[in-house]
C-alpha positions as CSV (number, residue, x, y, z in Angstrom):
1,K,10.5,-12.4,-23.2
2,E,12.0,-10.6,-26.7
3,S,14.6,-9.2,-24.7
4,G,16.3,-13.1,-24.0
5,D,15.8,-16.7,-24.3
6,F,15.0,-17.4,-20.6
7,V,12.6,-15.3,-18.4
8,Y,13.1,-15.5,-14.5
9,V,10.5,-13.7,-12.2
10,G,11.3,-13.0,-8.6
11,I,8.3,-13.5,-6.2
12,Y,8.6,-11.7,-2.7
13,S,7.5,-13.3,0.0
14,D,4.0,-12.0,1.9
15,Y,6.0,-10.7,4.7
16,L,8.2,-8.5,2.8
17,V,5.3,-7.3,-0.1
18,N,3.5,-6.8,3.3
19,K,6.2,-4.4,5.0
20,I,6.7,-2.8,1.1
21,K,3.4,-2.1,0.3
22,G,1.8,-2.4,3.5
23,K,-1.5,-3.4,5.0
24,N,-3.7,-5.8,2.8
25,Y,-1.0,-6.6,0.7
26,P,-0.3,-9.0,-0.8
27,F,-3.8,-9.9,-1.9
28,L,-2.9,-13.1,-3.5
29,N,-0.8,-15.0,-1.1
30,I,2.9,-16.1,-2.4
31,N,1.4,-19.7,-3.4
32,E,-1.4,-18.1,-5.9
33,R,0.7,-15.2,-7.2
34,T,3.8,-18.1,-7.8
35,F,1.2,-20.5,-10.0
36,N,-0.2,-17.3,-11.6
37,M,3.3,-16.7,-13.0
38,L,4.1,-20.1,-13.7
39,A,0.5,-20.5,-15.9
40,L,2.3,-17.4,-17.9
41,R,3.7,-18.9,-21.3
42,Y,6.4,-16.0,-21.5
43,V,7.6,-17.2,-17.9
44,D,9.8,-19.7,-17.9
45,E,10.9,-20.2,-14.4
46,V,9.8,-18.4,-10.5
47,I,12.6,-17.7,-7.9
48,V,9.8,-17.7,-5.0
49,N,11.4,-15.5,-2.3
50,P,14.5,-13.8,-3.3
51,L,16.7,-11.2,-1.7
52,Y,15.2,-8.0,-1.9
53,K,18.0,-6.5,-3.5
54,I,19.6,-8.2,-6.7
55,T,23.5,-8.7,-6.4
56,E,26.2,-8.6,-8.5
57,E,26.9,-12.3,-7.5
58,F,22.9,-13.5,-8.3
59,I,23.3,-11.8,-12.0
60,K,26.3,-13.5,-12.8
61,T,25.6,-16.9,-11.2
62,M,22.2,-16.9,-13.0
63,K,23.8,-15.2,-16.1
64,I,21.2,-12.5,-16.3
65,N,21.3,-9.9,-19.3
66,V,18.1,-7.9,-18.5
67,V,16.8,-7.1,-15.0
68,F,13.4,-5.5,-15.8
69,N,10.8,-3.6,-13.2
70,A,7.5,-3.2,-14.5
71,G,4.7,-1.2,-13.5
72,K,1.8,1.8,-14.1
73,N,5.2,4.1,-14.1
74,E,8.3,4.2,-13.0
75,D,7.8,6.2,-10.0
76,D,5.7,2.9,-8.7
77,S,9.0,2.6,-6.7
78,A,8.4,4.8,-4.4
79,K,5.9,2.9,-3.1
80,L,8.8,0.2,-2.1
81,N,9.9,1.7,0.8
82,V,13.5,2.7,-0.4
83,D,14.6,4.9,1.9
84,E,14.5,2.7,4.6
85,M,15.5,-0.7,2.5
86,G,17.1,0.5,-0.3
87,D,16.8,0.8,-3.8
88,P,16.3,-3.2,-4.6
89,Y,17.6,-2.2,-8.8
90,E,20.7,-0.4,-7.5
91,I,23.5,-3.1,-9.0
92,P,21.6,-3.8,-12.5
93,K,21.3,-0.1,-12.6
94,K,25.2,0.7,-12.1
95,M,25.6,-2.8,-14.5
96,G,23.7,-0.9,-17.0
97,I,21.4,-3.7,-17.4
98,Y,18.0,-2.2,-15.7
99,K,15.4,-1.7,-17.9
100,Y,11.8,-0.2,-17.1
101,E,8.7,-1.6,-18.7
102,K,5.3,0.8,-18.4
103,V,2.5,-1.9,-18.0
104,E,-0.7,-1.0,-18.6
105,N,-3.2,-3.2,-16.8
106,E,-6.7,-3.3,-16.4
107,I,-6.6,-5.7,-13.4
108,S,-5.2,-4.2,-9.6
109,N,-5.9,-5.1,-6.2
110,A,-8.4,-2.0,-6.0
111,L,-10.5,-3.6,-9.1
112,F,-10.2,-7.3,-7.3
113,E,-11.3,-5.5,-3.8
114,E,-14.3,-3.7,-5.7
115,R,-15.2,-7.4,-6.9
116,I,-15.2,-9.0,-3.6
117,A,-17.3,-6.2,-2.2
118,A,-20.0,-6.0,-5.0
119,N,-19.8,-9.9,-4.7
120,K,-19.8,-10.1,-0.5
121,E,-23.5,-10.7,-0.1
122,S,-24.0,-12.9,-3.4
123,F,-20.9,-15.2,-1.7
124,M,-22.0,-15.5,2.1
125,K,-25.6,-16.6,0.9
126,K,-23.6,-19.6,-1.2
127,F,-21.0,-20.0,1.5
128,I,-23.8,-20.2,4.2
129,S,-26.3,-22.3,2.0
130,K,-23.4,-24.8,1.4
131,T,-22.6,-24.8,5.1
132,I,-26.3,-25.9,5.8
133,S,-26.5,-28.4,3.2
134,D,-23.2,-29.7,4.6
135,E,-24.6,-30.1,7.8
136,K,-27.7,-31.6,6.7
137,H,-25.8,-34.7,4.6
138,K,-23.1,-34.7,7.5
139,N,-26.3,-35.6,9.7
140,E,-28.1,-38.0,7.4
141,L,-24.8,-40.0,7.1
142,K,-24.4,-40.3,11.4
143,I,-28.3,-41.4,11.1
144,A,-27.3,-44.3,8.0
145,V,-24.3,-45.2,9.9
146,E,-26.0,-45.5,13.4
147,E,-29.1,-47.4,11.7
148,L,-26.1,-50.0,10.6
């Protein structure tokens, strides 16, 4: 946010993320990722399902001065299937407006997966209990309606 007045965040489609990163990605669907980004106070606008490669036309139309890529290390882009699909940041790099920002975050897909696995049994018990409770409630309502 310190680099400009307005922050856009592009969120790739679920299909594209899956194609780029592989099986089990994205962990959150496009709607969940969009809402999470919109909840951040530094994000002004979310661009849903942008083109994979940032074009010069897009940069000029949106009046973009800086294009950021963020991750644990810049080689994260190796996870992007650059050989097959090309470098999404090729044009911003040529224009001299590309910047990489190292992000050290404690939350990752692996952490989500571990938490889900650790809480799976508890969740399943709650789900089964709720399902039984819902069925019991439906049956009680059905009996009450029939008695009317």
